[in-house]
BAPANU-776143 format. One record per residue (C-alpha): residue in one letter; x, y, z. Coordinates in steps of 0.02 Angstrom, whole numbers, padded with zeros to 5 digits, always signed. Example, Ala and Ser with C-alpha at 12.3 -4.5 7.8 and 13.67 -1.06 7.14 Angstrom:
<recs>
a+00615-00225+00390 s+00684-00053+00357 
</recs>
This chain:
<recs>
m-00075+00607+00110 p+00107+00603+00079 t+00174+00739-00042 t+00173+00682-00210 r+00355+00713-00287 a+00364+00763-00468 t+00542+00744-00473 p+00662+00600-00436 e+00774+00625-00279 t+00953+00708-00291 g+01073+00581-00341 r+00942+00452-00387 s+01011+00301-00475 a+00887+00189-00563 v+01029+00035-00550 r+01040+00072-00356 a+00845+00072-00343 l+00826-00089-00433 l+00976-00171-00336 r+00855-00168-00171 l+00754-00310-00259 w+00904-00425-00239 p+00831-00494-00079 y+00675-00562-00161 v+00765-00605-00326 r+00899-00714-00235 p+00790-00861-00201 v+00749-00884-00377 r+00918-00824-00452 a+00961-00995-00526 r+00802-00995-00640 l+00837-00815-00687 f+01016-00841-00739 s+00966-00995-00826 a+00833-00910-00919 a+00953-00756-00968 f+01085-00881-01025 i+00953-00975-01135 a+00904-00815-01202 i+01079-00765-01250 v+01110-00940-01326 a+00942-00917-01439 s+00987-00737-01479 c+01174-00791-01537 t+01089-00948-01633 g+01006-00813-01735 l+01168-00727-01778 v+01240-00904-01847 i+01097-00876-01989 p+01193-00734-02091 l+01355-00862-02082 v+01249-00995-02161 l+01187-00873-02291 k+01365-00821-02337 w+01411-01003-02364 m+01249-01022-02473 v+01284-00877-02585 d+01462-00896-02601 g+01450-01088-02622 p+01297-01193-02681 v+01213-01026-02762 a+01373-00963-02850 g+01414-01153-02903 q+01226-01193-02943 d+01236-01339-02823 f+01043-01371-02791 g+01081-01504-02659 g+01182-01384-02568 i+01043-01248-02577 w+00917-01375-02500 l+01049-01429-02366 g+01071-01239-02331 a+00880-01209-02308 l+00872-01360-02191 y+01011-01285-02090 l+00910-01110-02085 l+00747-01198-02029 l+00831-01300-01891 l+00916-01136-01838 g+00748-01042-01832 i+00668-01187-01735 a+00796-01193-01609 e+00786-01007-01578 a+00598-01024-01560 v+00610-01156-01443 l+00740-01083-01332 f+00643-00922-01305 g+00478-01015-01274 f+00583-01115-01140 r+00654-00964-01068 r+00470-00889-01050 w+00420-01045-00955 l+00570-01038-00841 v+00537-00880-00762 a+00347-00870-00763 r+00325-00963-00587 p+00468-00884-00497 l+00420-00715-00545 s+00247-00733-00485 h+00325-00802-00317 v+00428-00631-00307 e+00280-00531-00341 a+00182-00632-00208 s+00325-00610-00075 m+00342-00426-00095 r+00159-00390-00092 a+00148-00507+00072 d+00293-00404+00157 l+00204-00246+00110 y+00047-00299+00192 r+00139-00359+00348 h+00233-00203+00360 l+00076-00097+00340 q+00003-00182+00491 r+00149-00151+00593 l+00157+00040+00541 p+00088+00157+00684 i-00072+00248+00670 a+00020+00418+00640 f+00083+00345+00469 h-00085+00284+00405 d-00156+00467+00462 r-00025+00540+00339 w-00041+00431+00189 a-00194+00417+00074 s-00255+00248+00049 g-00240+00249-00137 q-00060+00292-00129 l-00038+00124-00034 l-00165+00025-00142 s-00065+00076-00304 r+00098+00036-00220 g+00033-00147-00186 t-00043-00168-00357 t+00014-00075-00514 d+00199-00045-00448 l+00229-00230-00411 m+00153-00265-00576 l+00284-00159-00645 v+00428-00236-00546 r+00364-00409-00605 m+00362-00358-00789 f+00539-00286-00772 l+00609-00442-00700 a+00518-00544-00836 f+00580-00451-00975 p+00686-00284-00974 l+00805-00358-00843 t+00837-00514-00956 f+00841-00431-01114 l+00954-00278-01079 l+01088-00415-01044 v+01024-00523-01197 n+01032-00382-01317 g+01199-00305-01238 v+01279-00470-01278 t+01199-00498-01443 i+01247-00322-01507 l+01425-00359-01455 v+01437-00531-01532 g+01354-00462-01692 v+01469-00307-01704 i+01625-00433-01681 i+01556-00547-01821 m+01522-00388-01937 l+01696-00314-01905 l+01768-00498-01947 q+01672-00501-02101 d+01728-00326-02168 w+01806-00198-02030 t+01776-00046-02155 l+01590-00085-02163 g+01584-00118-01977 l+01655+00056-01943 v+01518+00130-02044 v+01380+00036-01955 l+01464+00082-01785 g+01464+00278-01825 p+01297+00314-01730 v+01354+00233-01578 i+01403+00396-01492 p+01237+00495-01533 v+01129+00353-01479 m+01203+00327-01311 w+01205+00525-01276 t+01014+00516-01325 c+00985+00364-01213 a+01070+00460-01049 v+00944+00608-01085 f+00799+00502-01114 e+00836+00394-00952 r+00847+00553-00849 r+00701+00642-00921 y+00586+00499-00919 a+00630+00450-00734 e+00541+00606-00686 v+00386+00592-00790 a+00362+00401-00742 r+00375+00455-00554 r+00245+00589-00579 a+00126+00461-00673 q+00135+00333-00546 d+00097+00462-00403 q-00046+00520-00490 v-00114+00339-00523 g-00102+00330-00329 d-00199+00503-00312 l-00328+00434-00438 t-00353+00266-00348 t-00383+00368-00189 l-00525+00480-00269 v-00602+00322-00334 e-00600+00223-00168 e-00666+00376-00072 s-00805+00398-00200 v-00857+00226-00192 l-00853+00224-00001 g-00944+00393+00029 i-01079+00362-00104 r-01214+00386+00006 v-01137+00559+00047 i-01119+00606-00130 k-01279+00548-00180 g-01365+00632-00028 f-01296+00800-00061 g-01293+00793-00241 r-01119+00807-00263 h-01086+00681-00413 r-01049+00837-00530 s-00907+00905-00421 q-00840+00734-00394 a-00843+00703-00576 r-00749+00857-00610 a-00607+00811-00483 f-00605+00642-00570 h-00588+00739-00740 t-00452+00842-00679 l-00342+00700-00614 t-00367+00594-00760 a-00330+00746-00880 g-00170+00764-00774 l-00132+00576-00790 r-00175+00589-00976 g-00056+00733-01004 t+00093+00642-00904 e+00058+00480-01006 l+00072+00582-01173 r+00234+00659-01117 k+00299+00490-01085 a+00245+00436-01262 r+00320+00585-01347 l+00488+00558-01252 l+00478+00369-01304 a+00442+00430-01493 a+00593+00534-01483 i+00711+00412-01433 w+00633+00283-01543 a+00654+00409-01687 v+00844+00421-01651 i+00889+00241-01618 v+00792+00176-01762 t+00834+00315-01899 l+01027+00336-01866 p+01059+00138-01876 e+00956+00137-02029 l+01054+00267-02110 a+01220+00173-02066 i+01153+00015-02135 g+01099+00101-02295 a+01287+00189-02304 a+01357+00004-02283 l+01241-00063-02425 v+01293+00061-02553 l+01483+00050-02502 g+01468-00136-02500 a+01375-00141-02668 v+01519-00038-02747 r+01648-00148-02677 v+01571-00316-02737 a+01557-00225-02905 d+01739-00190-02906 g+01779-00362-02844 t+01856-00324-02679 l+01721-00399-02593 s+01625-00559-02614 a+01420-00557-02640 g+01421-00688-02494 t+01517-00579-02372 l+01402-00436-02407 v+01244-00529-02389 a+01316-00598-02215 f+01361-00425-02160 l+01191-00351-02199 s+01098-00497-02124 t+01191-00471-01969 a+01164-00293-01966 l+00972-00313-02001 a+00972-00458-01862 l+01034-00323-01735 r+00896-00201-01778 w+00782-00279-01655 p+00912-00264-01515 v+00952-00086-01553 d+00778-00037-01571 s+00712-00108-01419 i+00830-00010-01310 g+00707+00139-01298 f+00574+00045-01220 l+00684-00068-01122 l+00747+00082-01037 a+00571+00155-01018 m+00508-00006-00928 s+00674-00011-00814 q+00645+00174-00760 e+00460+00139-00726 a+00523-00019-00625 a+00648+00087-00530 t+00525+00222-00489 a+00396+00081-00434 t+00540-00001-00323 e+00573+00171-00248 r+00402+00195-00202 y+00373+00017-00133 f+00530+00035-00028 e+00458+00210+00028 v+00334+00113+00134 l+00450-00018+00183 d+00578+00101+00244 e+00452+00184+00379 e+00490+00147+00551 p+00366+00004+00616 e+00297+00001+00790 r+00440-00051+00909 e+00423-00187+01035 s+00562-00133+01164 a+00537+00003+01290 t+00539+00176+01225 t+00570+00286+01381 a+00704+00278+01520 q+00559+00282+01642 a+00498+00114+01574 a+00456-00007+01718 r+00500-00195+01710 p+00368-00321+01719 s+00447-00375+01893 d+00413-00206+01958 a+00223-00247+01969 t+00175-00346+02121 t-00007-00306+02134 a-00152-00252+02038 t-00153-00064+02030 g-00270-00044+01887 l-00242+00090+01750 r-00133+00246+01784 f-00079+00407+01686 e+00077+00487+01745 d+00109+00662+01687 v+00058+00600+01522 r+00096+00730+01371 f+00046+00711+01192 r+00068+00799+01027 y+00060+00737+00859 p+00226+00686+00773 d+00172+00785+00613 a+00109+00940+00715 p+00177+01117+00664 p+00337+01157+00758 g+00312+01262+00902 s+00112+01215+00925 p+00059+01162+01097 p+00040+00980+01141 l-00146+00920+01144 l-00121+00829+01313 t-00023+00924+01445 g+00025+00832+01615 v-00124+00709+01621 d-00125+00624+01783 l-00271+00496+01816 h-00292+00340+01911 i-00423+00207+01884 r-00416+00080+02027 p-00441-00110+01985 g-00614-00150+01951 e-00667+00033+01936 s-00749+00115+01789 l-00711+00307+01754 a-00796+00411+01631 l-00704+00542+01529 v-00789+00696+01499 g-00732+00855+01397 a-00777+00989+01259 t-00752+00934+01077 g-00568+00936+01035 s-00506+00917+01216 g-00422+00764+01176 k-00539+00622+01245 t-00512+00513+01099 t-00328+00530+01081 l-00315+00491+01280 t-00397+00324+01254 a-00300+00284+01093 l-00130+00306+01206 v-00181+00152+01318 p-00175+00015+01173 r-00030+00118+01105 l-00096+00155+00937 h-00009+00317+00971 e+00131+00334+01087 v+00149+00467+01229 t+00273+00605+01198 s+00322+00601+01386 g+00267+00531+01548 r+00199+00348+01549 i+00042+00244+01570 t+00041+00084+01673 l-00067-00065+01691 d-00054-00145+01853 g+00105-00049+01888 v+00192-00111+01723 d+00232+00027+01592 i+00141-00019+01435 t+00298+00030+01339 a+00391-00126+01418 m+00248-00245+01370 p+00252-00328+01204 r+00106-00248+01102 a+00018-00421+01069 e+00009-00445+01269 l-00045-00261+01288 r-00186-00269+01154 a-00242-00452+01232 r-00277-00355+01397 v-00355-00194+01331 a-00506-00199+01218 v-00560-00050+01140 a-00729-00002+01053 f-00718+00168+00943 e-00858+00293+00921 e-00846+00267+00728 p-00860+00070+00724 t-00768-00008+00577 l-00833-00182+00514 f-00759-00290+00385 s-00819-00380+00236 a-00841-00536+00326 s-00985-00621+00433 v-01059-00538+00583 g-00980-00691+00691 d-00805-00655+00622 n-00815-00471+00661 v-00866-00489+00835 l-00742-00627+00861 m-00596-00523+00804 g-00597-00467+00988 a-00585-00646+01057 p-00434-00758+01088 e-00398-00910+00998 g-00524-01039+01043 a-00675-00936+01070 d-00826-01027+01040 r-01012-00993+00987 a-01058-00972+01181 d-00932-00816+01182 l-01014-00753+01024 d-01190-00764+01099 r-01140-00684+01264 a-01059-00535+01174 l-01207-00507+01073 a-01319-00516+01217 v-01204-00389+01318 a-01215-00270+01172 q-01404-00305+01137 a-01347-00358+00960 g-01488-00486+00952 f-01537-00424+00782 a-01393-00530+00714 h-01479-00688+00741 a-01631-00625+00634 l-01521-00576+00479 p-01539-00691+00330 d-01400-00806+00377 g-01395-00767+00571 t-01214-00735+00632 d-01151-00804+00476 t-01224-00663+00374 r-01091-00545+00282 v-01118-00370+00324 g-01035-00291+00170 e-00904-00172+00144 q-00883-00058+00297 g-01041-00137+00369 l-01154-00004+00274 s-01288-00135+00248 l-01317-00098+00441 s-01373+00050+00521 g-01269+00163+00631 g-01327+00083+00794 q-01308-00090+00732 r-01141-00069+00692 q-01094+00012+00848 r-01160-00128+00948 l-01064-00259+00846 a-00913-00154+00884 l-00958-00155+01072 a-00991-00343+01071 r-00815-00357+00983 a-00743-00269+01134 v-00811-00368+01265 v-00818-00551+01186 g-00636-00590+01253 r-00677-00528+01430 p-00527-00404+01435 d-00438-00351+01598 f-00452-00164+01539 l-00586-00087+01434 v-00582+00087+01330 l-00742+00131+01270 d-00748+00286+01150 d-00927+00348+01171 p-01003+00175+01138 l-01183+00220+01139 s-01188+00381+01038 a-01283+00306+00903 l-01415+00207+00993 d-01597+00257+01028 v-01659+00289+01213 h-01726+00121+01232 t-01587+00015+01157 e-01468+00120+01261 a-01549+00082+01420 a-01549-00107+01386 v-01373-00083+01334 e-01314+00000+01494 a-01398-00122+01602 a-01304-00261+01524 l-01139-00165+01522 r-01154-00142+01717 e-01133-00321+01737 v-00979-00326+01626 l-00889-00164+01697 a-00921-00237+01877 d-00767-00356+01853 t-00677-00241+01723 t-00557-00096+01736 a-00641+00036+01614 l-00615+00202+01544 i-00760+00262+01454 v-00767+00425+01347 a-00947+00486+01384 h-01065+00635+01318 r-01223+00583+01381 p-01267+00598+01575 s-01337+00418+01552 t-01179+00353+01501 v-01077+00439+01636 l-01197+00352+01761 l-01120+00196+01695 a-00957+00244+01786 d-00895+00238+01972 r-00817+00403+01939 v-00797+00545+01819 a-00643+00648+01750 l-00666+00802+01665 l-00531+00845+01532 s-00505+01022+01497 g-00372+01117+01416 g-00259+00953+01393 r-00266+00928+01577 v-00377+00842+01694 a-00467+00983+01783 a-00580+00887+01913 v-00609+00700+01965 g-00760+00645+02061 t-00933+00575+02065 h-01059+00636+01939 q-01160+00732+02075 e-01002+00801+02160 l-00952+00878+01988 l-01124+00936+01942 r-01119+01030+02114 d-00933+01099+02125 h-00886+01118+01937 p-00979+01247+01823 e-00895+01176+01653 y-00950+01002+01692 a-01117+01062+01733 r-01137+01151+01566 l-01073+01016+01466 m-01196+00898+01556 s-01337+01021+01534 g-01293+01029+01340 a-01291+00853+01312 q-01469+00828+01416 q-01540+00952+01303 s-01467+00857+01147 a-01537+00702+01216 e-01710+00762+01246 s-01719+00845+01073 g-01683+00670+00990 a-01509+00729+00917 p-01359+00613+00944 s-01239+00681+01071 g-01102+00777+01006 t-01196+00856+00858 e-01252+01024+00845 p-01438+01063+00847 g-01517+01042+00678 a-01372+00928+00612 p-01444+00771+00519 s-01460+00609+00621 g-01502+00431+00593 p-01439+00304+00479 p-01378+00349+00312 p-01498+00332+00159 g-01524+00150+00119 a-01473+00088+00285 q-01581-00022+00389 e-01667+00062+00540 d-01599+00033+00705 d-01673-00127+00798 p-01777-00045+00950 r-01738-00207+01046 
</recs>
């Protein structure tokens, strides 16, 4: 999870942050500028009303000209209608383009997330990413729809209104302008403090989203261990923190609103008293005083709105910062990343999969910590299957993740048929290498769609049926809608063994050149495992495969075995050779055999719970 920053960055500028939205706004700039111009015209139309009132008071009213009074009323009605129509037209004008801006930003965020390396997703909580793609983009759209336009409109309106008041009477105008300096100082202080609180609130929303998502996905664990009270306490703690932050935002907004409402009201009151005295003295006409005060009152809304317009702008600025924090992350590169990268032309014959002095440490590992893999040298010949065996934490899964470049090697290189994988486009690499993980992930789609994710374009029903047969996943045909049955979120409506077989089917459906299997049979019962192994042998006969194995039965699928120990390949040979010559391998296989005979899944401690989660279907024994 990324560090939640409670304070804005040093030298932070809301304007600089919001200017980064320009590439998205540029395609719809004509509509936005037109909407702003229309809003300015509408607002200035409202400022004509006080001038009509002055004409009416000093003319028809003073002269008791009832026809002139009705004419003035008609003018006021027409001006009011024009103002309302113009504001309504402005709203219609910006609705469609702003929804397009939000959709474009969300699409770019989603595409970028797909291109970011696994290391990024390991660091970031999913709730933080979800809040950036939902709440933050909503705040950006609201800013473009309202504050962006009305900060300009209200600024122009206030400027025009002040000019009109000074032209009416410069003495009263100076009285009304008295609060300008304290209001500007208050706005500057408010902007700085509100930016900090707005950022904290949006980060807390991301943390809360993460907790809710994890609680929903892990509801079986929460209920199974009776942890609903502790989860409720964690939820209460986060909501209480968010509530406190939102209350602080409200207090800041109340403070600035009190200042920008009270001071102008006092100034208008002083102008009213001074103007009334001057009307009584005959140095000022009643119509002028009415027009002046009407103009001042017409400016109340533009002035009063400064507070929440600044608040919305700060929230949009922090939302924009959070959005670009993700987009600024470096995506996976397609070009070669090492000086030793081989060119495609260097490959002349099929040489299989080779690891050459491969070293790896996670990018966010503590400084000075030893690498997880150190000098791994391994060669899997074309058409050969090699089992990778090692103690828990020895780096087996990490090594398999390096082949499809889910992680990048720190040094050394990996080649497929003589070509460095860093010199291959990822799309080409991942089309040639299929992966089945120990923890299978299924999506909220049909069984068929989940399996065919591993197939190239144009795969048909025959490919699907073949893959299901290889994985012994015939249970899919017995589901209510067959292979069109939706498996639900995370596939939790299925048992662990069923999910694992569908993941295996997804790996083999595309007939890949290279197959990487991370303990693909760990959740299967003995009978199903034997059937899957028999079918897999046919697939492995024509495929170069690297198989992470814990059980002796899985090891026997491979032609050779490699023992990973201390971040290195300690030994390579057949199963029988390593049993005879390598005590560490013999101990691992002995423990795995005892675990299998006791009925516990491999890799679990004796006595650890096994089987599908509560409520899942039991594994199909076929």
